[in-house]
LOSEVO-786116 format. One record per atom (N, C-alpha, C): x, y, z; atom name; residue number from 1. Coordinates in nm, 3 decimals. Atoms other than C-alpha are relative to their C-alpha. Layout:
<pts>
      xx      yy      zz voza pati
       X       Y       Z   CA  NUM
...
</pts>
This chain:
<pts>
      xx      yy      zz voza pati
   0.110  -0.091  -0.017    N    1
 -14.330  17.009 -17.819   CA    1
  -0.130  -0.068  -0.040    C    1
   0.130   0.052   0.037    N    2
 -14.698  16.925 -17.831   CA    2
  -0.043   0.065  -0.132    C    2
   0.051  -0.062   0.122    N    3
 -14.857  16.976 -18.174   CA    3
  -0.093   0.115   0.034    C    3
   0.085  -0.115  -0.031    N    4
 -15.023  17.320 -18.176   CA    4
  -0.146  -0.029  -0.030    C    4
   0.143   0.018   0.020    N    5
 -15.400  17.343 -18.155   CA    5
  -0.039   0.047  -0.139    C    5
   0.048  -0.038   0.133    N    6
 -15.589  17.367 -18.481   CA    6
  -0.151  -0.013  -0.003    C    6
   0.144   0.010   0.016    N    7
 -15.948  17.430 -18.578   CA    7
  -0.038  -0.121  -0.083    C    7
   0.026   0.118   0.080    N    8
 -15.921  17.142 -18.823   CA    8
   0.053  -0.123   0.072    C    8
  -0.051   0.122  -0.063    N    9
 -15.882  16.781 -18.705   CA    9
   0.133  -0.041  -0.060    C    9
  -0.125   0.053   0.051    N   10
 -15.536  16.630 -18.734   CA   10
  -0.031  -0.124  -0.082    C   10
   0.039   0.110   0.088    N   11
 -15.559  16.393 -19.026   CA   11
   0.083  -0.125   0.025    C   11
  -0.083   0.117  -0.015    N   12
 -15.262  16.163 -18.987   CA   12
   0.010  -0.080  -0.128    C   12
  -0.026   0.077   0.121    N   13
 -15.130  15.914 -19.242   CA   13
  -0.119  -0.085  -0.040    C   13
   0.113   0.087   0.033    N   14
 -15.427  15.677 -19.218   CA   14
  -0.115   0.078  -0.064    C   14
   0.109  -0.081   0.051    N   15
 -15.670  15.958 -19.283   CA   15
   0.021   0.036  -0.147    C   15
  -0.028  -0.029   0.141    N   16
 -15.496  16.031 -19.612   CA   16
  -0.063  -0.106  -0.090    C   16
   0.057   0.109   0.078    N   17
 -15.606  15.690 -19.739   CA   17
  -0.151  -0.010   0.019    C   17
   0.143   0.011  -0.027    N   18
 -15.946  15.691 -19.569   CA   18
  -0.080   0.103  -0.080    C   18
   0.070  -0.102   0.078    N   19
 -16.039  16.013 -19.749   CA   19
  -0.026  -0.048  -0.143    C   19
   0.018   0.052   0.136    N   20
 -15.993  15.828 -20.078   CA   20
  -0.114  -0.101  -0.004    C   20
   0.103   0.104   0.005    N   21
 -16.210  15.527 -19.993   CA   21
  -0.138   0.055   0.036    C   21
   0.131  -0.060  -0.032    N   22
 -16.483  15.752 -19.849   CA   22
  -0.070   0.050  -0.125    C   22
   0.059  -0.044   0.126    N   23
 -16.533  15.885 -20.199   CA   23
  -0.073  -0.114  -0.071    C   23
   0.066   0.118   0.056    N   24
 -16.641  15.529 -20.286   CA   24
  -0.113  -0.048   0.090    C   24
   0.108   0.036  -0.090    N   25
 -16.892  15.522 -20.003   CA   25
   0.039  -0.096   0.109    C   25
  -0.050   0.091  -0.104    N   26
 -16.671  15.316 -19.769   CA   26
   0.042   0.082   0.121    C   26
  -0.030  -0.076  -0.121    N   27
 -16.652  15.440 -19.411   CA   27
   0.065  -0.091   0.103    C   27
  -0.063   0.073  -0.110    N   28
 -16.444  15.335 -19.112   CA   28
  -0.019   0.077   0.128    C   28
   0.018  -0.067  -0.129    N   29
 -16.526  15.410 -18.752   CA   29
   0.133   0.021   0.071    C   29
  -0.130  -0.006  -0.066    N   30
 -16.168  15.352 -18.645   CA   30
   0.103   0.053  -0.100    C   30
  -0.095  -0.058   0.094    N   31
 -15.917  15.583 -18.814   CA   31
   0.145  -0.034   0.034    C   31
  -0.137   0.039  -0.033    N   32
 -15.616  15.426 -18.646   CA   32
   0.033  -0.133  -0.067    C   32
  -0.037   0.126   0.065    N   33
 -15.434  15.159 -18.849   CA   33
   0.040  -0.106   0.103    C   33
  -0.036   0.113  -0.085    N   34
 -15.383  14.815 -18.693   CA   34
   0.069  -0.105  -0.085    C   34
  -0.071   0.110   0.065    N   35
 -15.134  14.548 -18.793   CA   35
  -0.005  -0.121   0.093    C   35
  -0.001   0.125  -0.077    N   36
 -15.174  14.188 -18.679   CA   36
   0.109  -0.090  -0.055    C   36
  -0.106   0.091   0.041    N   37
 -14.885  13.945 -18.684   CA   37
  -0.029  -0.139   0.054    C   37
   0.022   0.138  -0.042    N   38
 -14.879  13.568 -18.652   CA   38
   0.084  -0.032   0.123    C   38
  -0.079   0.044  -0.115    N   39
 -14.753  13.384 -18.348   CA   39
   0.140  -0.041  -0.044    C   39
  -0.131   0.036   0.052    N   40
 -14.471  13.249 -18.565   CA   40
   0.088   0.123  -0.017    C   40
  -0.076  -0.124   0.015    N   41
 -14.364  13.604 -18.650   CA   41
   0.043   0.054   0.135    C   41
  -0.033  -0.048  -0.134    N   42
 -14.376  13.703 -18.285   CA   42
   0.115  -0.080   0.060    C   42
  -0.106   0.085  -0.053    N   43
 -14.158  13.407 -18.191   CA   43
   0.133   0.027  -0.069    C   43
  -0.123  -0.030   0.072    N   44
 -13.906  13.480 -18.466   CA   44
   0.057   0.136   0.041    C   44
  -0.045  -0.133  -0.044    N   45
 -13.891  13.844 -18.355   CA   45
   0.065  -0.009   0.138    C   45
  -0.057   0.018  -0.134    N   46
 -13.830  13.740 -17.995   CA   46
   0.135  -0.069  -0.009    C   46
  -0.127   0.070   0.015    N   47
 -13.557  13.504 -18.110   CA   47
   0.110   0.093  -0.051    C   47
  -0.098  -0.097   0.049    N   48
 -13.383  13.782 -18.303   CA   48
   0.051   0.088   0.114    C   48
  -0.040  -0.082  -0.114    N   49
 -13.382  13.994 -17.988   CA   49
   0.091  -0.079   0.095    C   49
  -0.083   0.083  -0.088    N   50
 -13.242  13.707 -17.783   CA   50
   0.138  -0.022  -0.060    C   50
  -0.128   0.025   0.066    N   51
 -12.969  13.646 -18.040   CA   51
   0.097   0.117   0.013    C   51
  -0.090  -0.115  -0.017    N   52
 -12.835  14.000 -18.001   CA   52
   0.022   0.034   0.147    C   52
  -0.026  -0.020  -0.143    N   53
 -12.856  13.982 -17.622   CA   53
  -0.110   0.069   0.078    C   53
   0.113  -0.062  -0.070    N   54
 -13.194  14.135 -17.536   CA   54
  -0.087  -0.109   0.060    C   54
   0.095   0.093  -0.062    N   55
 -13.410  13.947 -17.287   CA   55
  -0.101   0.079   0.083    C   55
   0.109  -0.066  -0.072    N   56
 -13.709  14.021 -17.066   CA   56
   0.048   0.084   0.117    C   56
  -0.052  -0.079  -0.112    N   57
 -13.486  14.160 -16.792   CA   57
   0.048   0.138  -0.044    C   57
  -0.047  -0.129   0.052    N   58
 -13.373  14.444 -17.019   CA   58
  -0.114   0.101  -0.009    C   58
   0.090  -0.112   0.026    N   59
 -13.545  14.782 -17.024   CA   59
   0.048   0.062  -0.131    C   59
  -0.049  -0.041   0.131    N   60
 -13.529  14.869 -17.393   CA   60
  -0.107   0.069  -0.082    C   60
   0.087  -0.069   0.094    N   61
 -13.675  15.089 -17.662   CA   61
   0.059  -0.017  -0.141    C   61
  -0.049   0.006   0.137    N   62
 -13.646  15.098 -18.042   CA   62
   0.022   0.141  -0.055    C   62
  -0.035  -0.128   0.064    N   63
 -13.495  15.375 -18.253   CA   63
   0.024  -0.023  -0.148    C   63
  -0.034  -0.005   0.142    N   64
 -13.499  15.438 -18.627   CA   64
   0.030   0.144  -0.036    C   64
  -0.037  -0.139   0.029    N   65
 -13.304  15.758 -18.698   CA   65
   0.014   0.030  -0.148    C   65
  -0.026  -0.011   0.143    N   66
 -13.309  15.706 -19.075   CA   66
  -0.125   0.031  -0.080    C   66
   0.105  -0.026   0.098    N   67
 -13.518  15.838 -19.360   CA   67
   0.058  -0.021  -0.139    C   67
  -0.047   0.010   0.139    N   68
 -13.498  15.783 -19.733   CA   68
   0.065   0.129  -0.045    C   68
  -0.051  -0.132   0.038    N   69
 -13.424  16.155 -19.752   CA   69
   0.076   0.061   0.116    C   69
  -0.087  -0.055  -0.104    N   70
 -13.137  16.310 -19.558   CA   70
  -0.059   0.124   0.064    C   70
   0.052  -0.125  -0.055    N   71
 -13.325  16.638 -19.515   CA   71
  -0.107  -0.022   0.107    C   71
   0.094   0.032  -0.108    N   72
 -13.567  16.459 -19.280   CA   72
   0.071  -0.056   0.123    C   72
  -0.074   0.064  -0.109    N   73
 -13.292  16.321 -19.056   CA   73
   0.058   0.103   0.097    C   73
  -0.069  -0.076  -0.105    N   74
 -13.151  16.457 -18.730   CA   74
   0.144  -0.051   0.005    C   74
  -0.141   0.039   0.000    N   75
 -12.775  16.448 -18.681   CA   75
   0.023  -0.126   0.083    C   75
  -0.027   0.125  -0.070    N   76
 -12.647  16.104 -18.584   CA   76
   0.075   0.024   0.131    C   76
  -0.072  -0.031  -0.123    N   77
 -12.414  16.261 -18.327   CA   77
  -0.096   0.041   0.112    C   77
   0.099  -0.038  -0.100    N   78
 -12.719  16.404 -18.151   CA   78
  -0.077  -0.123   0.049    C   78
   0.062   0.125  -0.043    N   79
 -12.883  16.063 -18.151   CA   79
   0.090  -0.075   0.098    C   79
  -0.094   0.064  -0.092    N   80
 -12.569  15.931 -17.983   CA   80
  -0.016   0.057   0.141    C   80
   0.020  -0.061  -0.131    N   81
 -12.624  16.179 -17.701   CA   81
  -0.129  -0.049   0.064    C   81
   0.127   0.050  -0.053    N   82
 -12.984  16.064 -17.664   CA   82
   0.016  -0.145   0.046    C   82
  -0.020   0.141  -0.036    N   83
 -12.883  15.696 -17.660   CA   83
   0.075  -0.012   0.131    C   83
  -0.080   0.008  -0.122    N   84
 -12.622  15.754 -17.391   CA   84
  -0.073   0.062   0.119    C   84
   0.084  -0.057  -0.106    N   85
 -12.860  15.975 -17.190   CA   85
  -0.102  -0.102   0.049    C   85
   0.095   0.104  -0.038    N   86
 -13.118  15.695 -17.194   CA   86
   0.067  -0.106   0.086    C   86
  -0.074   0.099  -0.078    N   87
 -12.855  15.455 -17.066   CA   87
   0.039   0.053   0.137    C   87
  -0.052  -0.054  -0.126    N   88
 -12.705  15.681 -16.800   CA   88
  -0.110   0.042   0.096    C   88
   0.105  -0.055  -0.085    N   89
 -13.027  15.838 -16.674   CA   89
  -0.104  -0.106   0.039    C   89
   0.112   0.091  -0.023    N   90
 -13.271  15.547 -16.704   CA   90
   0.037  -0.148  -0.011    C   90
  -0.043   0.139   0.020    N   91
 -13.066  15.229 -16.765   CA   91
  -0.082  -0.065  -0.112    C   91
   0.077   0.048   0.114    N   92
 -13.247  15.192 -17.098   CA   92
   0.095  -0.034  -0.115    C   92
  -0.077   0.044   0.116    N   93
 -13.095  14.998 -17.386   CA   93
  -0.077   0.038  -0.126    C   93
   0.059  -0.038   0.128    N   94
 -13.159  15.116 -17.742   CA   94
   0.024  -0.108  -0.104    C   94
  -0.009   0.094   0.112    N   95
 -13.232  14.877 -18.028   CA   95
  -0.025   0.077  -0.129    C   95
   0.015  -0.069   0.129    N   96
 -13.170  15.033 -18.370   CA   96
  -0.064  -0.095  -0.100    C   96
   0.062   0.078   0.108    N   97
 -13.398  14.910 -18.648   CA   97
   0.010   0.081  -0.129    C   97
  -0.011  -0.069   0.127    N   98
 -13.381  14.989 -19.015   CA   98
   0.009  -0.099  -0.116    C   98
  -0.005   0.080   0.122    N   99
 -13.365  14.863 -19.372   CA   99
   0.145  -0.043  -0.029    C   99
  -0.137   0.041   0.036    N  100
 -13.065  14.679 -19.525   CA  100
   0.085   0.116  -0.051    C  100
  -0.075  -0.114   0.053    N  101
 -12.965  15.003 -19.703   CA  101
   0.048   0.093   0.109    C  101
  -0.037  -0.087  -0.112    N  102
 -12.938  15.170 -19.362   CA  102
   0.098  -0.067   0.096    C  102
  -0.087   0.076  -0.090    N  103
 -12.713  14.906 -19.209   CA  103
   0.132   0.071   0.026    C  103
  -0.129  -0.066  -0.017    N  104
 -12.390  15.097 -19.270   CA  104
  -0.010   0.120   0.093    C  104
   0.020  -0.116  -0.086    N  105
 -12.527  15.410 -19.105   CA  105
  -0.026  -0.045   0.144    C  105
   0.026   0.053  -0.134    N  106
 -12.655  15.202 -18.812   CA  106
   0.129  -0.052   0.064    C  106
  -0.129   0.047  -0.051    N  107
 -12.311  15.040 -18.778   CA  107
   0.084   0.116   0.052    C  107
  -0.076  -0.118  -0.042    N  108
 -12.156  15.386 -18.756   CA  108
  -0.047   0.047   0.137    C  108
   0.053  -0.046  -0.129    N  109
 -12.388  15.489 -18.473   CA  109
   0.036  -0.099   0.110    C  109
  -0.025   0.102  -0.102    N  110
 -12.347  15.159 -18.288   CA  110
   0.147  -0.001   0.043    C  110
  -0.143   0.003  -0.031    N  111
 -11.968  15.181 -18.309   CA  111
   0.042   0.112   0.094    C  111
  -0.035  -0.114  -0.084    N  112
 -11.969  15.514 -18.125   CA  112
  -0.052  -0.014   0.143    C  112
   0.064   0.014  -0.131    N  113
 -12.175  15.388 -17.828   CA  113
   0.079  -0.094   0.091    C  113
  -0.071   0.079  -0.099    N  114
 -12.046  15.233 -17.509   CA  114
  -0.095  -0.101   0.065    C  114
   0.075   0.110  -0.058    N  115
 -12.245  14.914 -17.458   CA  115
  -0.145   0.027   0.032    C  115
   0.140  -0.031  -0.030    N  116
 -12.591  15.069 -17.462   CA  116
  -0.091  -0.020  -0.119    C  116
   0.074   0.005   0.126    N  117
 -12.709  14.971 -17.808   CA  117
   0.012  -0.139  -0.064    C  117
   0.001   0.122   0.081    N  118
 -12.806  14.669 -18.017   CA  118
  -0.048   0.038  -0.139    C  118
   0.023  -0.043   0.138    N  119
 -12.814  14.692 -18.394   CA  119
  -0.069  -0.111  -0.079    C  119
   0.074   0.095   0.083    N  120
 -13.086  14.507 -18.588   CA  120
  -0.031   0.055  -0.138    C  120
   0.024  -0.058   0.133    N  121
 -13.084  14.734 -18.894   CA  121
   0.043  -0.097  -0.109    C  121
  -0.032   0.090   0.110    N  122
 -13.098  14.520 -19.207   CA  122
  -0.007  -0.146   0.034    C  122
   0.003   0.139  -0.043    N  123
 -13.147  14.200 -19.008   CA  123
  -0.141  -0.058   0.011    C  123
   0.138   0.045  -0.017    N  124
 -13.525  14.177 -19.013   CA  124
  -0.076   0.001  -0.133    C  124
   0.102  -0.009   0.103    N  125
 -13.792  14.090 -19.263   CA  125
  -0.103   0.102   0.047    C  125
   0.097  -0.104  -0.037    N  126
 -14.079  14.338 -19.269   CA  126
  -0.092  -0.047   0.112    C  126
   0.088   0.049  -0.106    N  127
 -14.302  14.116 -19.055   CA  127
   0.074  -0.010   0.132    C  127
  -0.080   0.008  -0.123    N  128
 -14.019  14.065 -18.805   CA  128
   0.022   0.139   0.059    C  128
  -0.010  -0.137  -0.049    N  129
 -13.971  14.440 -18.784   CA  129
  -0.126   0.038   0.077    C  129
   0.126  -0.027  -0.069    N  130
 -14.338  14.472 -18.695   CA  130
  -0.005  -0.073   0.134    C  130
  -0.002   0.076  -0.124    N  131
 -14.292  14.200 -18.435   CA  131
   0.088   0.063   0.106    C  131
  -0.091  -0.065  -0.094    N  132
 -13.996  14.373 -18.275   CA  132
  -0.059   0.130   0.052    C  132
   0.062  -0.125  -0.042    N  133
 -14.177  14.705 -18.270   CA  133
  -0.118  -0.026   0.093    C  133
   0.111   0.032  -0.090    N  134
 -14.475  14.534 -18.105   CA  134
   0.049  -0.033   0.140    C  134
  -0.057   0.036  -0.130    N  135
 -14.247  14.415 -17.823   CA  135
   0.069   0.117   0.069    C  135
  -0.067  -0.118  -0.055    N  136
 -14.082  14.754 -17.777   CA  136
  -0.095   0.079   0.090    C  136
   0.083  -0.082  -0.088    N  137
 -14.209  14.968 -17.489   CA  137
  -0.026   0.138  -0.060    C  137
   0.008  -0.136   0.051    N  138
 -14.149  15.289 -17.683   CA  138
   0.085   0.008  -0.124    C  138
  -0.078  -0.016   0.122    N  139
 -14.031  15.390 -18.028   CA  139
   0.029   0.147  -0.025    C  139
  -0.044  -0.135   0.032    N  140
 -13.834  15.699 -18.120   CA  140
   0.053  -0.001  -0.143    C  140
  -0.051  -0.002   0.136    N  141
 -13.758  15.806 -18.475   CA  141
  -0.028   0.131  -0.071    C  141
   0.029  -0.114   0.086    N  142
 -13.786  16.051 -18.760   CA  142
  -0.115  -0.037  -0.093    C  142
   0.112   0.020   0.090    N  143
 -14.050  16.086 -19.029   CA  143
   0.036  -0.106  -0.104    C  143
  -0.028   0.112   0.089    N  144
 -14.025  15.744 -19.194   CA  144
  -0.105  -0.108   0.026    C  144
   0.102   0.105  -0.012    N  145
 -14.212  15.412 -19.210   CA  145
  -0.006  -0.061   0.140    C  145
  -0.005   0.075  -0.126    N  146
 -14.098  15.258 -18.878   CA  146
  -0.094   0.055   0.108    C  146
   0.092  -0.048  -0.104    N  147
 -14.289  15.494 -18.643   CA  147
  -0.146  -0.033  -0.030    C  147
   0.137   0.032   0.036    N  148
 -14.610  15.426 -18.837   CA  148
  -0.029  -0.149   0.023    C  148
   0.016   0.142  -0.030    N  149
 -14.557  15.051 -18.810   CA  149
  -0.012  -0.019   0.151    C  149
   0.005   0.009  -0.147    N  150
 -14.488  15.092 -18.437   CA  150
  -0.137   0.042   0.052    C  150
   0.131  -0.048  -0.045    N  151
 -14.806  15.293 -18.391   CA  151
  -0.109  -0.100  -0.033    C  151
   0.100   0.099   0.039    N  152
 -15.007  15.031 -18.581   CA  152
   0.010  -0.127   0.083    C  152
  -0.017   0.113  -0.090    N  153
 -14.866  14.770 -18.343   CA  153
  -0.038   0.034   0.143    C  153
   0.041  -0.040  -0.133    N  154
 -14.986  14.969 -18.043   CA  154
   0.112   0.051   0.088    C  154
  -0.116  -0.049  -0.075    N  155
 -14.644  15.099 -17.939   CA  155
   0.003   0.154  -0.002    C  155
  -0.008  -0.147  -0.003    N  156
 -14.620  15.465 -17.822   CA  156
   0.122   0.049  -0.077    C  156
  -0.109  -0.053   0.082    N  157
 -14.401  15.685 -18.041   CA  157
   0.029   0.146   0.032    C  157
  -0.040  -0.140   0.004    N  158
 -14.209  16.010 -18.044   CA  158
   0.073   0.019  -0.132    C  158
  -0.053  -0.015   0.135    N  159
 -14.131  16.136 -18.394   CA  159
   0.048   0.142  -0.022    C  159
  -0.055  -0.131   0.034    N  160
 -13.905  16.421 -18.500   CA  160
  -0.042   0.036  -0.143    C  160
   0.040  -0.053   0.130    N  161
 -14.051  16.623 -18.785   CA  161
   0.073   0.132  -0.025    C  161
  -0.062  -0.126   0.039    N  162
 -13.883  16.906 -18.975   CA  162
  -0.074   0.063  -0.115    C  162
   0.065  -0.063   0.115    N  163
 -13.973  17.011 -19.330   CA  163
  -0.131  -0.065  -0.040    C  163
   0.127   0.066   0.034    N  164
 -14.254  16.756 -19.363   CA  164
  -0.103   0.026   0.109    C  164
   0.107  -0.044  -0.088    N  165
 -14.591  16.809 -19.199   CA  165
  -0.049  -0.110   0.093    C  165
   0.057   0.092  -0.100    N  166
 -14.677  16.629 -18.877   CA  166
  -0.152   0.001  -0.010    C  166
   0.146  -0.015   0.006    N  167
 -15.033  16.759 -18.929   CA  167
  -0.060  -0.101  -0.096    C  167
   0.053   0.091   0.102    N  168
 -15.078  16.546 -19.238   CA  168
   0.037  -0.145   0.026    C  168
  -0.052   0.136   0.001    N  169
 -14.878  16.238 -19.141   CA  169
   0.019  -0.064   0.137    C  169
  -0.031   0.059  -0.131    N  170
 -14.819  16.190 -18.765   CA  170
  -0.111  -0.094   0.047    C  170
   0.102   0.090  -0.055    N  171
 -14.996  15.895 -18.596   CA  171
  -0.091   0.073   0.099    C  171
   0.096  -0.060  -0.090    N  172
 -15.310  15.989 -18.406   CA  172
   0.000  -0.070   0.135    C  172
   0.012   0.059  -0.133    N  173
 -15.360  15.935 -18.034   CA  173
   0.091   0.067   0.100    C  173
  -0.077  -0.070  -0.102    N  174
 -15.238  16.081 -17.706   CA  174
   0.128  -0.075   0.038    C  174
  -0.122   0.074  -0.029    N  175
 -14.976  15.805 -17.679   CA  175
   0.112   0.031  -0.098    C  175
  -0.101  -0.039   0.099    N  176
 -14.795  15.956 -17.978   CA  176
   0.027   0.150   0.011    C  176
  -0.037  -0.140  -0.013    N  177
 -14.605  16.283 -17.968   CA  177
   0.094   0.041  -0.112    C  177
  -0.085  -0.057   0.105    N  178
 -14.438  16.505 -18.224   CA  178
   0.104   0.090   0.064    C  178
  -0.106  -0.092  -0.039    N  179
 -14.105  16.679 -18.170   CA  179
   0.032   0.082  -0.124    C  179
  -0.016  -0.085   0.118    N  180
 -14.088  16.974 -18.408   CA  180
   0.076   0.126   0.037    C  180
  -0.075  -0.123  -0.028    N  181
 -13.849  17.271 -18.431   CA  181
  -0.093   0.121   0.003    C  181
   0.081  -0.122  -0.014    N  182
 -13.990  17.608 -18.329   CA  182
   0.044   0.104  -0.102    C  182
  -0.036  -0.089   0.110    N  183
 -13.938  17.770 -18.667   CA  183
  -0.126   0.040  -0.075    C  183
   0.117  -0.045   0.076    N  184
 -14.193  17.981 -18.852   CA  184
  -0.009  -0.066  -0.137    C  184
  -0.001   0.058   0.134    N  185
 -14.086  17.819 -19.177   CA  185
  -0.027  -0.149  -0.002    C  185
   0.022   0.145  -0.007    N  186
 -14.144  17.463 -19.054   CA  186
  -0.145  -0.030   0.036    C  186
  -0.056   0.076   0.113    N  187
 -14.299  17.267 -19.204   CA  187
  -0.007   0.079  -0.130    C  187
  -0.005  -0.074   0.127    N  188
 -14.197  17.406 -19.542   CA  188
  -0.039  -0.087  -0.118    C  188
   0.036   0.097   0.104    N  189
 -14.277  17.089 -19.742   CA  189
   0.103  -0.002  -0.114    C  189
  -0.104  -0.004   0.103    N  190
 -13.949  17.135 -19.929   CA  190
   0.108  -0.105   0.030    C  190
  -0.107   0.098  -0.014    N  191
 -13.652  16.905 -19.986   CA  191
   0.124   0.066   0.059    C  191
  -0.110  -0.069  -0.065    N  192
 -13.434  17.089 -19.740   CA  192
   0.002   0.148  -0.034    C  192
  -0.011  -0.145   0.020    N  193
 -13.337  17.455 -19.724   CA  193
   0.057   0.031  -0.137    C  193
  -0.044  -0.041   0.134    N  194
 -13.311  17.604 -20.071   CA  194
   0.031  -0.119  -0.090    C  194
  -0.020   0.118   0.082    N  195
 -13.328  17.255 -20.216   CA  195
   0.137  -0.064   0.013    C  195
  -0.137   0.048  -0.015    N  196
 -12.982  17.170 -20.076   CA  196
   0.009  -0.138   0.064    C  196
  -0.003   0.136  -0.054    N  197
 -13.084  16.839 -19.918   CA  197
   0.024  -0.008   0.149    C  197
  -0.010  -0.001  -0.146    N  198
 -13.046  16.945 -19.554   CA  198
  -0.092   0.109   0.053    C  198
   0.100  -0.090  -0.057    N  199
 -13.280  17.128 -19.318   CA  199
   0.056   0.070   0.124    C  199
  -0.054  -0.077  -0.114    N  200
 -13.163  17.407 -19.087   CA  200
  -0.083  -0.020   0.126    C  200
   0.085   0.017  -0.117    N  201
 -13.463  17.354 -18.860   CA  201
   0.037  -0.126   0.078    C  201
  -0.042   0.123  -0.068    N  202
 -13.341  17.000 -18.786   CA  202
   0.146   0.008   0.043    C  202
  -0.141  -0.016  -0.037    N  203
 -12.972  17.088 -18.786   CA  203
   0.012   0.072   0.134    C  203
  -0.010  -0.082  -0.120    N  204
 -13.041  17.337 -18.506   CA  204
  -0.093  -0.046   0.112    C  204
   0.083   0.056  -0.107    N  205
 -13.292  17.128 -18.309   CA  205
   0.093  -0.058   0.106    C  205
  -0.097   0.037  -0.103    N  206
 -13.112  17.083 -17.976   CA  206
  -0.031  -0.132   0.067    C  206
   0.014   0.124  -0.077    N  207
 -13.054  16.765 -17.781   CA  207
  -0.084   0.025   0.125    C  207
   0.075  -0.032  -0.122    N  208
 -13.192  16.936 -17.469   CA  208
  -0.150   0.009  -0.029    C  208
   0.142  -0.010   0.038    N  209
 -13.520  17.012 -17.649   CA  209
  -0.061  -0.138  -0.014    C  209
   0.051   0.136   0.019    N  210
 -13.560  16.649 -17.749   CA  210
  -0.007  -0.074   0.134    C  210
   0.003   0.064  -0.132    N  211
 -13.471  16.528 -17.399   CA  211
  -0.122   0.044   0.081    C  211
   0.112  -0.052  -0.078    N  212
 -13.734  16.753 -17.244   CA  212
  -0.132  -0.063  -0.043    C  212
   0.122   0.063   0.048    N  213
 -14.004  16.605 -17.465   CA  213
  -0.003  -0.149   0.038    C  213
  -0.005   0.143  -0.024    N  214
 -13.888  16.247 -17.417   CA  214
  -0.013  -0.037   0.147    C  214
  -0.008   0.035  -0.142    N  215
 -13.849  16.263 -17.040   CA  215
  -0.133  -0.050   0.057    C  215
   0.130   0.041  -0.053    N  216
 -14.219  16.248 -16.953   CA  216
  -0.048  -0.129  -0.063    C  216
   0.042   0.120   0.070    N  217
 -14.282  15.982 -17.214   CA  217
   0.076  -0.123   0.050    C  217
  -0.080   0.111  -0.052    N  218
 -13.998  15.764 -17.088   CA  218
  -0.052  -0.042   0.137    C  218
   0.051   0.031  -0.134    N  219
 -14.127  15.789 -16.733   CA  219
  -0.136  -0.070  -0.006    C  219
   0.135   0.058   0.010    N  220
 -14.479  15.700 -16.845   CA  220
  -0.001  -0.136  -0.067    C  220
   0.016   0.121   0.080    N  221
 -14.430  15.432 -17.106   CA  221
   0.109  -0.105   0.021    C  221
  -0.109   0.095  -0.018    N  222
 -14.097  15.273 -17.018   CA  222
   0.023  -0.031   0.148    C  222
  -0.026   0.020  -0.143    N  223
 -14.031  15.327 -16.647   CA  223
  -0.128  -0.044   0.070    C  223
   0.123   0.021  -0.075    N  224
 -14.393  15.322 -16.538   CA  224
  -0.089  -0.111  -0.050    C  224
   0.085   0.107   0.050    N  225
 -14.523  15.028 -16.739   CA  225
   0.084  -0.120  -0.040    C  225
  -0.067   0.122   0.041    N  226
 -14.432  14.673 -16.822   CA  226
  -0.010  -0.016  -0.151    C  226
   0.003   0.027   0.144    N  227
 -14.355  14.551 -17.172   CA  227
  -0.134  -0.062  -0.037    C  227
   0.128   0.055   0.041    N  228
 -14.673  14.474 -17.366   CA  228
   0.017  -0.114  -0.098    C  228
</pts>
């Protein structure tokens, strides 16, 4: 779903920091973060992709379904449906990225897929992750660090939000979209429902809802454009 209209400007994660430095008299005309990587980092990132079997002939996107907090995550089984839909409908390969601590969870997801996924979780340095995200045509994920790195690298994103506020943290720009459950209580800013560590709004967010949002983005940024 598109973020609802608001009389206040959407702040985004970068704006949270900019508001602090403005108090010191420092202003920025550009409120979108930018990350620059070296040519060496770009080459190492490309080599990592080649080592797992990705080359320029592949149509691929990146996915990080993990958060430090489980109550921000969508069910892995639902991500499996999205990964296989991308393969069957669009011939798109998914590259999972993540931290070393997320490797086991990424292995679980990869083991359930039928040849449509490559797993780089835990295999990249932070700069290499930025490099891989810069080469990705599109990034999908939950409220975590990876979508913000992708956005800072100029890669379009789709981010699932539940109890945390897209209004305060989602990347700015029409190339980025939020997928949020249609619940009056969301965002609640709590650590799951009744503090139990899981969020009903995300548990009940349907695969069809996510597909409907992703479809136009896939056609625009993956099918309709070349890798940047």
